C-alpha positions as CSV (number, residue, x, y, z in Angstrom):
1,M,285.0,4.8,98.8
2,F,288.6,3.6,99.0
3,L,290.4,0.6,97.3
4,R,292.6,-0.9,100.1
5,R,293.9,-4.0,98.4
6,V,293.8,-5.8,95.0
7,Q,295.1,-9.3,94.3
8,V,295.4,-10.9,90.8
9,P,296.9,-14.5,90.8
10,D,297.0,-15.0,87.0
11,F,295.5,-12.9,84.3
12,R,297.2,-12.2,81.0
13,V,300.7,-10.7,81.9
14,L,299.7,-10.2,85.6
15,K,301.1,-12.8,87.9
16,D,300.9,-13.0,91.7
17,V,299.9,-9.3,92.0
18,D,299.2,-8.2,95.5
19,I,299.0,-4.4,96.1
20,T,297.9,-2.7,99.2
21,F,296.9,1.0,99.3
22,E,297.2,2.5,102.7
23,P,294.3,4.8,103.7
24,E,296.5,6.4,106.4
25,F,298.9,7.7,103.7
26,S,298.4,11.3,102.6
27,P,297.7,12.2,99.9
28,H,295.6,9.3,98.6
29,I,297.6,9.1,95.4
30,F,299.4,5.9,94.5
31,P,301.5,5.5,91.4
32,I,301.9,2.0,90.0
33,G,305.2,1.7,88.2
34,S,307.0,-0.9,86.0
35,L,308.9,-1.1,82.8
36,N,306.9,-1.5,79.6
37,G,304.9,-4.6,79.4
38,G,304.4,-5.0,83.2
39,G,300.5,-5.0,82.9
40,K,299.8,-1.6,84.5
41,S,297.0,-0.8,81.9
42,T,295.6,-4.3,82.1
43,L,295.3,-4.1,85.9
44,L,293.5,-0.7,85.8
45,Q,291.1,-1.9,83.1
46,L,290.4,-5.1,84.9
47,I,289.6,-3.3,88.1
48,F,287.5,-0.7,86.3
49,I,285.4,-3.1,84.2
50,L,284.6,-5.5,87.0
51,L,283.7,-2.9,89.5
52,S,281.8,-0.6,87.1
53,C,279.9,-3.3,85.1
54,S,279.1,-6.3,87.3
55,G,275.9,-4.9,88.7
56,D,274.4,-3.9,85.3
57,S,273.5,-6.7,82.9
58,E,273.4,-4.3,80.0
59,K,277.2,-3.9,80.5
60,H,278.1,-7.5,80.9
61,F,279.3,-7.7,77.3
62,L,282.2,-5.5,78.3
63,I,283.2,-8.1,81.0
64,Q,282.8,-10.8,78.4
65,N,285.2,-8.9,76.1
66,M,287.7,-8.5,78.8
67,L,287.7,-12.2,79.7
68,D,287.6,-13.5,76.1
69,E,290.0,-16.4,75.7
70,Y,290.7,-16.4,79.4
71,K,292.6,-19.7,80.2
72,L,291.1,-21.9,82.9
73,S,293.8,-24.1,84.4
74,T,291.6,-26.2,86.7
75,E,288.3,-28.0,86.6
76,S,287.0,-26.1,89.7
77,E,287.0,-22.7,91.1
78,Q,289.8,-20.3,90.0
79,R,290.3,-16.9,91.5
80,L,290.4,-14.0,89.0
81,I,290.8,-11.0,91.2
82,S,290.1,-10.1,94.9
83,F,289.3,-6.6,96.3
84,E,289.2,-5.1,99.7
85,I,287.1,-1.9,99.5
86,E,286.5,0.5,102.4
87,N,282.9,1.7,102.4
88,E,281.5,3.8,105.2
89,N,284.0,2.5,107.7
90,E,283.4,-1.2,106.7
91,I,285.8,-3.3,104.7
92,V,284.0,-5.2,101.9
93,K,285.8,-8.2,100.5
94,L,285.0,-9.3,97.0
95,D,286.3,-12.4,95.2
96,F,285.7,-12.7,91.5
97,V,286.1,-16.3,90.5
98,V,285.7,-18.3,87.3
99,Y,284.3,-21.8,86.9
100,P,284.3,-24.1,83.9
101,D,280.9,-24.4,82.2
102,N,280.8,-28.2,82.7
103,L,281.3,-28.2,86.5
104,Y,277.7,-29.0,87.3
105,S,277.5,-31.6,84.5
106,N,280.3,-33.5,86.4
107,L,278.5,-33.0,89.7
108,A,275.3,-34.4,88.2
109,N,277.0,-37.8,88.1
110,T,277.6,-37.8,91.8
111,D,275.2,-39.5,94.3
112,D,275.2,-36.5,96.6
113,F,274.0,-34.2,93.9
114,R,271.2,-36.7,92.7
115,L,270.0,-37.1,96.3
116,S,269.6,-33.3,96.6
117,I,267.3,-33.1,93.6
118,K,263.6,-32.4,94.5
119,P,261.2,-35.1,93.3
120,D,259.1,-32.7,91.3
121,H,262.1,-31.3,89.4
122,I,262.8,-32.5,85.9
123,I,266.5,-32.5,85.5
124,E,268.1,-32.6,82.1
125,E,271.9,-33.0,82.4
126,E,272.5,-31.0,79.2
127,Y,271.2,-27.9,81.0
128,L,273.3,-28.4,84.1
129,K,275.9,-25.9,83.0
130,F,276.4,-22.1,83.7
131,S,275.7,-21.2,80.1
132,S,272.1,-22.4,80.6
133,L,271.6,-19.4,82.9
134,Q,272.3,-17.2,79.9
135,E,270.3,-19.5,77.6
136,L,267.3,-19.0,79.9
137,K,267.4,-15.2,79.4
138,F,267.5,-15.7,75.6
139,L,264.7,-18.3,75.8
140,K,262.4,-16.0,77.7
141,E,263.0,-13.2,75.1
142,K,262.1,-15.8,72.4
143,I,258.9,-16.8,74.2
144,S,257.9,-13.2,74.5
145,E,258.6,-12.7,70.8
146,L,256.6,-15.7,69.9
147,E,253.6,-14.7,72.0
148,S,253.7,-11.3,70.2
149,T,254.0,-12.9,66.8
150,I,251.0,-15.3,67.5
151,Q,248.9,-12.3,68.6
152,I,249.8,-10.3,65.5
153,F,249.0,-13.2,63.1
154,S,245.8,-14.1,65.0
155,T,244.5,-10.5,64.7
156,A,245.6,-10.3,61.1
157,L,243.6,-13.6,60.3
158,D,240.5,-12.3,62.1
159,N,240.7,-8.9,60.3
160,I,241.0,-10.5,56.9
161,K,238.0,-12.7,57.5
162,E,236.2,-9.6,58.8
163,A,237.1,-7.7,55.6
164,I,235.8,-10.6,53.3
165,N,232.4,-10.4,55.0
166,T,232.2,-6.5,55.0
167,E,230.0,-5.0,52.4
168,N,231.0,-1.3,53.1
169,L,233.9,-0.6,50.7
170,D,235.4,2.1,52.9
171,E,235.4,0.0,56.0
172,R,236.9,-2.9,54.0
173,E,239.7,-0.6,52.7
174,K,240.4,0.5,56.2
175,I,240.6,-3.0,57.5
176,I,243.0,-4.1,54.7
177,S,245.2,-1.1,55.2
178,D,245.5,-1.7,58.9
179,V,246.4,-5.4,58.4
180,V,249.1,-4.5,55.9
181,E,250.5,-1.7,58.0
182,R,250.6,-3.7,61.1
183,L,252.4,-6.6,59.4
184,R,254.8,-4.2,57.8
185,K,255.7,-2.3,61.0
186,S,256.3,-5.5,62.9
187,H,258.3,-7.0,59.9
188,R,256.0,-10.0,59.9
189,I,255.5,-9.8,56.1
190,F,258.9,-11.5,55.8
191,M,257.7,-14.3,57.9
192,L,255.1,-15.2,55.2
193,N,255.9,-17.1,52.1
194,S,258.2,-15.1,49.7
195,N,255.2,-14.8,47.4
196,F,253.9,-12.0,49.8
197,H,257.4,-10.5,50.6
198,S,256.2,-6.9,50.2
199,P,253.2,-4.8,51.4
200,F,252.1,-4.3,47.8
201,Y,251.7,-8.0,47.0
202,L,250.2,-8.7,50.4
203,R,247.5,-6.1,49.7
204,Q,246.8,-7.5,46.3
205,A,246.5,-11.0,47.7
206,I,244.0,-9.9,50.4
207,E,242.0,-7.9,47.8
208,S,241.9,-10.8,45.4
209,L,240.2,-12.8,48.1
210,I,237.6,-10.1,48.8
211,K,236.9,-8.9,45.2
212,P,238.4,-11.1,42.5
213,S,239.2,-9.3,39.3
214,K,240.9,-10.0,36.1
215,K,243.6,-7.5,36.9
216,N,244.3,-9.0,40.3
217,K,244.4,-12.6,38.9
218,E,246.9,-11.6,36.2
219,L,249.0,-9.7,38.7
220,L,249.0,-12.5,41.2
221,S,249.1,-15.5,38.9
222,N,252.4,-16.6,40.3
223,N,251.7,-15.6,43.9
224,K,249.0,-18.1,44.9
225,S,246.8,-15.3,46.3
226,D,244.0,-17.8,46.9
227,N,246.1,-19.4,49.6
228,I,246.8,-16.3,51.7
229,L,244.5,-17.4,54.5
230,L,246.0,-20.8,54.5
231,E,249.5,-19.2,54.4
232,I,248.7,-17.2,57.6
233,E,246.9,-20.1,59.3
234,N,250.0,-22.4,58.7
235,K,252.3,-19.7,60.0
236,L,250.1,-19.3,63.0
237,E,250.2,-23.0,63.7
238,Y,253.9,-23.1,63.2
239,Y,254.6,-20.4,65.8
240,K,252.2,-21.9,68.3
241,N,254.2,-25.2,68.1
242,Q,257.4,-23.2,68.5
243,L,255.9,-21.6,71.6
244,V,255.0,-25.0,73.1
245,Q,258.5,-26.3,72.6
246,A,260.1,-23.1,74.0
247,N,257.9,-23.3,77.1
248,E,258.9,-27.0,77.6
249,S,262.6,-26.1,77.3
250,N,262.1,-23.1,79.6
251,N,260.6,-25.3,82.4
252,K,263.5,-27.8,82.1
253,I,266.2,-25.1,82.2
254,E,264.5,-23.3,85.1
255,N,264.5,-26.5,87.1
256,C,268.2,-27.0,86.4
257,N,268.9,-23.4,87.2
258,V,267.3,-23.8,90.6
259,M,269.8,-26.6,91.3
260,I,272.7,-24.5,90.1
261,L,271.7,-21.4,92.0
262,D,270.9,-23.3,95.2
263,C,274.4,-24.9,95.0
264,L,276.0,-21.4,94.5
265,K,274.2,-20.1,97.5
266,T,275.8,-22.7,99.7
267,K,279.2,-21.5,98.4
268,K,278.1,-17.9,98.9
269,L,278.5,-17.2,95.2
270,S,276.5,-15.0,92.8
271,F,276.4,-15.6,89.1
272,I,277.6,-12.5,87.0
273,C,277.9,-13.7,83.4
274,N,279.3,-16.3,80.9
275,F,282.2,-15.7,78.7
276,N,284.1,-17.6,75.9
277,I,287.2,-19.7,76.9
278,N,287.5,-20.8,73.4
279,P,285.0,-21.2,70.5
280,N,283.8,-24.5,71.8
281,E,283.9,-23.9,75.6
282,N,282.3,-21.4,78.0
283,G,283.3,-20.2,81.4
284,A,281.3,-18.4,84.1
285,L,282.2,-15.4,86.2
286,L,281.0,-15.6,89.8
287,L,281.3,-13.2,92.7
288,R,281.6,-14.0,96.4
289,I,281.2,-11.4,99.1
290,N,283.1,-12.6,102.1
291,D,281.6,-13.6,105.5
292,G,281.1,-10.7,107.9
293,N,280.0,-8.2,105.3
294,N,276.6,-7.0,106.1
295,V,275.9,-5.3,102.8
296,D,273.5,-6.0,100.0
297,L,275.6,-7.2,97.1
298,M,273.7,-5.7,94.2
299,S,273.2,-2.4,96.0
300,F,276.9,-2.3,96.7
301,L,277.8,-3.0,93.1
302,K,275.5,-0.3,91.9
303,K,277.0,2.2,94.4
304,I,280.6,1.4,93.5
305,S,279.8,1.6,89.8
306,N,279.2,5.3,90.3
307,K,282.4,5.7,92.3
308,I,285.0,4.1,89.9
309,F,286.5,6.1,87.0
310,L,289.1,5.3,84.3
311,A,291.0,7.9,82.3
312,A,293.5,6.7,79.6
313,P,295.2,7.8,76.4
314,P,292.9,7.4,73.4
315,T,295.5,5.3,71.6
316,Q,295.5,2.7,74.4
317,I,294.5,-0.9,73.6
318,F,291.3,-1.4,75.6
319,L,290.7,-5.0,76.4
320,F,287.0,-4.4,77.1
321,T,286.4,-3.7,73.4
322,S,285.6,-6.7,71.2
323,I,288.4,-8.7,69.8
324,E,287.4,-7.6,66.3
325,S,287.7,-4.0,67.3
326,R,291.1,-4.5,68.9
327,K,292.4,-6.0,65.7
328,L,291.4,-2.8,63.8
329,L,294.0,-0.9,65.9
330,F,296.8,-2.7,64.1
331,K,295.6,-2.1,60.6
332,Q,296.6,0.9,58.6
333,L,293.1,2.5,58.9
334,D,292.0,2.6,62.4
335,S,288.9,4.9,62.2
336,D,286.6,1.9,62.9
337,Y,288.6,1.3,66.2
338,N,288.2,5.0,67.1
339,S,284.5,4.7,66.4
340,A,284.3,1.6,68.7
341,I,286.0,3.6,71.5
342,Q,283.6,6.5,71.0
343,S,280.7,4.1,71.2
344,L,282.1,2.7,74.5
345,K,282.4,6.2,75.9
346,N,278.7,6.7,75.2
347,R,277.9,3.6,77.1
348,L,280.4,4.1,79.9
349,S,279.9,7.5,81.4
350,N,282.8,6.9,83.9
351,F,285.3,6.3,81.0
352,F,287.4,9.2,79.9
353,T,290.1,9.5,77.3
354,Y,292.7,12.3,77.2
355,D,291.4,13.8,73.9
356,F,292.1,17.3,73.1
357,L,290.0,19.7,75.3
358,S,286.5,20.2,74.0
359,V,285.7,23.9,73.6
360,D,282.1,23.0,74.1
361,L,283.0,21.5,77.5
362,L,284.6,24.8,78.6
363,I,281.6,26.8,77.4
364,E,279.1,24.5,79.1
365,A,281.1,24.7,82.4
366,F,281.1,28.5,82.4
367,K,277.4,28.6,81.5
368,F,276.7,26.3,84.4
369,A,278.8,28.5,86.8
370,R,277.0,31.6,85.5
371,D,273.6,30.0,86.2
372,R,274.6,29.0,89.7
373,D,275.7,32.6,90.4
374,F,272.3,33.8,89.2
375,K,270.5,31.3,91.4
376,E,272.5,32.6,94.4
377,K,271.3,36.1,93.5
378,I,267.6,35.0,93.5
379,K,268.0,33.0,96.7
380,H,270.3,35.3,98.8
381,G,270.2,38.7,97.1
382,E,273.9,38.5,96.0
383,Y,275.5,36.9,93.1
384,G,277.7,33.8,93.8
385,N,281.4,33.5,93.0
386,Y,281.3,30.3,90.9
387,Y,282.0,31.9,87.6
388,G,284.8,34.0,89.0
389,N,286.4,31.1,90.8
390,L,286.3,28.9,87.8
391,L,287.9,31.6,85.7
392,N,290.7,32.1,88.2
393,E,291.4,28.4,88.5
394,L,291.6,27.9,84.7
395,N,293.8,31.0,84.3
396,S,296.2,29.7,87.1
397,L,296.5,26.5,85.1
398,L,297.5,28.3,81.9
399,G,300.3,30.4,83.5
400,N,300.8,33.4,81.2
401,K,297.6,32.7,79.2
402,K,294.1,33.8,80.0
403,V,290.7,32.4,79.0
404,N,288.5,34.8,77.1
405,F,284.8,34.1,76.1
406,D,282.6,35.8,73.6
407,E,279.8,37.9,75.3
408,D,277.1,35.4,74.0
409,F,279.3,32.3,74.9
410,A,279.4,31.4,71.2
411,G,283.1,30.8,71.3
412,V,286.3,30.9,73.4
413,N,289.9,32.0,72.8
414,F,292.9,32.8,74.9
415,Q,295.1,35.8,75.4
416,I,298.8,36.1,76.1
417,D,300.9,39.1,77.1
418,I,304.3,39.3,75.4
419,N,306.4,42.3,76.2
420,G,303.4,44.2,77.3
421,E,301.5,43.4,74.2
422,S,298.2,41.4,74.4
423,R,297.8,38.8,71.6
424,E,294.9,36.5,70.8
425,L,295.3,32.8,70.7
426,Y,292.9,30.0,69.8
427,P,292.7,26.4,71.2
428,E,294.9,25.1,68.4
429,D,297.6,27.5,69.5
430,L,297.9,25.8,72.9
431,S,300.3,22.9,73.4
432,H,299.1,19.3,73.7
433,G,300.2,19.3,77.3
434,E,298.2,22.5,78.1
435,L,295.1,21.1,76.4
436,K,295.4,17.8,78.2
437,R,295.9,19.5,81.6
438,L,292.8,21.6,81.0
439,G,290.9,18.5,79.9
440,I,291.6,16.5,83.0
441,Y,290.7,19.5,85.2
442,M,287.4,20.0,83.4
443,W,286.6,16.3,83.5
444,L,287.0,16.2,87.3
445,K,285.2,19.4,87.8
446,Q,282.4,19.0,85.3
447,R,281.6,15.4,86.4
448,Q,281.9,16.5,90.0
449,I,284.0,13.4,90.8
450,E,284.4,13.3,94.6
451,N,285.0,10.6,97.1
452,S,285.8,8.2,94.2
453,I,288.4,5.8,93.0
454,V,290.0,7.4,90.0
455,L,292.2,5.1,87.8
456,M,294.5,7.1,85.5
457,D,296.8,5.5,82.9
458,E,299.9,7.4,81.7
459,I,298.7,10.7,83.0
460,E,302.2,12.1,82.4
461,N,302.1,11.8,78.6
462,A,302.7,15.2,76.8
463,F,303.7,16.9,80.1
464,H,307.1,18.6,80.7
465,P,309.0,17.0,83.5
466,D,308.0,19.9,85.8
467,W,304.4,19.3,85.1
468,Q,304.8,15.6,85.6
469,Y,306.0,16.5,89.1
470,Q,303.3,19.1,89.6
471,I,300.4,16.9,88.5
472,I,300.4,15.3,92.0
473,S,299.7,18.7,93.7
474,D,297.2,19.5,90.9
475,L,295.1,16.4,91.7
476,I,295.2,17.2,95.4
477,E,294.0,20.8,94.7
478,W,291.4,19.8,92.1
479,E,289.8,17.2,94.3
480,K,291.5,15.8,97.3
481,S,288.7,13.6,98.5
482,N,289.4,11.0,95.6
483,Q,291.8,8.1,95.7
484,Y,294.0,8.3,92.6
485,I,295.7,5.2,91.3
486,L,298.1,6.2,88.5
487,A,299.9,3.8,86.1
488,T,303.1,5.6,85.2
489,H,306.6,5.5,83.7
490,S,307.5,8.9,85.2
491,Y,310.3,9.2,87.8
492,E,309.4,12.8,88.2
493,L,305.8,12.0,89.1
494,C,306.9,9.4,91.6
495,Q,309.4,11.8,93.2
496,A,306.5,14.1,94.2
497,L,305.4,11.4,96.7
498,T,307.0,9.3,99.4
499,P,308.6,6.0,98.3
500,A,305.9,4.2,100.4
501,H,303.2,5.6,98.1
502,I,304.8,3.9,95.0
503,K,303.6,0.4,94.0
504,E,305.4,-1.6,91.5
505,L,304.7,-4.5,89.1
506,E,307.3,-6.8,87.5
507,P,309.5,-5.9,85.7
508,K,310.1,-3.1,88.2
509,L,311.3,0.3,87.4
510,L,315.1,0.7,87.5
511,P,316.6,3.3,89.9
512,S,317.0,6.6,88.1
513,K,320.8,6.5,88.6
514,Q,321.0,3.2,86.6
515,V,318.9,4.6,83.8
516,K,321.2,7.7,83.5
517,N,324.3,5.4,83.5
């Protein structure tokens, strides 16, 4: 998988961006440079979120966050970003475009559109909009919920009537308990009149119907327990009416959606998701796969979602978090923002932040290598070299420091030789740069990131200038099959590659001579 070209006409600070990544260049490492504020981070995030989330409806909210308050300048198609991606010797061209929500409402007033409507379709102009595609999803969920609610209330009603006619006290108690528990677990008690807002009062109301007593009557004098059956019957009728209305709306929206989707097919477009342009207006993100590409769109999106990765500083402003979360970063206490980032990392397995190296990650990696060595022994009669190779690679990263594990893998420390004397160090004794370099290495190795597009933002932070230069050879050594696209401010990093490898955004980096002067 190789990203050959990306174009962004107009998104936030990005204007007229057109970058080509040449597959014939070796290594496949391409720094993107600019002065501060050029949009490097925005570009990497836009690429990552669209390619990793478009094929998964559960992650569309991240796209919606990214596009929140996106400005539409036209009343028709507007290109957001275009990709050329090399996949198994084929160039796949993807165009992400945005449309205003009311586009089809305008079309509905044209004769051509009305003539295309099938006679048996009921067309409601209020549903001729992209947001109705999203409304249909919510409506189907509502219908399913209503059907479940009706079933629960119908069963409860039948059970209560059964309990009233049951002479066996034990059987009657079991029926009552089952009704109350079923309503409690499904939270349907709160759908009844507030008089029966708790399992206790609901039980008392049912029992008062079955076996009236002075105690029950006094307890429930203000709860109208004698109307419990009527209460449930009324609720049942209410939800049945709601279901009828929901099904009618569903049919109308589905007919309109057929018209919208048929029209999209003629334009070779697929609907991805809606997003907010402003509080009162929606837009739609659509995707076009260009003519000549013989690939299944959804299969391709799923494939590339497993081959695109983003690494960035944890203090970065991530535009795919919600607007509310982003605002927290600019407040004195930003723990909630950090929690939001951690939550995203749990949802986005291909998203990595340069946090301090996790000791658990080191231990798990060595346990995994040890187990692979043992499997080699069972299979071939000789232990493998995975553990030893991993240890040697890590020690080579640390220079004069060596990794040292407890015999039971309960902990890890480091050793350093100073004037012939061995001293013990702990992770907190390592520098920020050392921990970060180890963290990146472990991320690539532990996730087995190969033949992928790896986007890395400000990789040089916390590195000595020599290490900024060296990180290029590190990436090649750690996994050369990947394409690395690096947003950077580092001249040293750029100097480790040919000038043709370097891509720039406006405002461009100044020549190093000018900076020194």
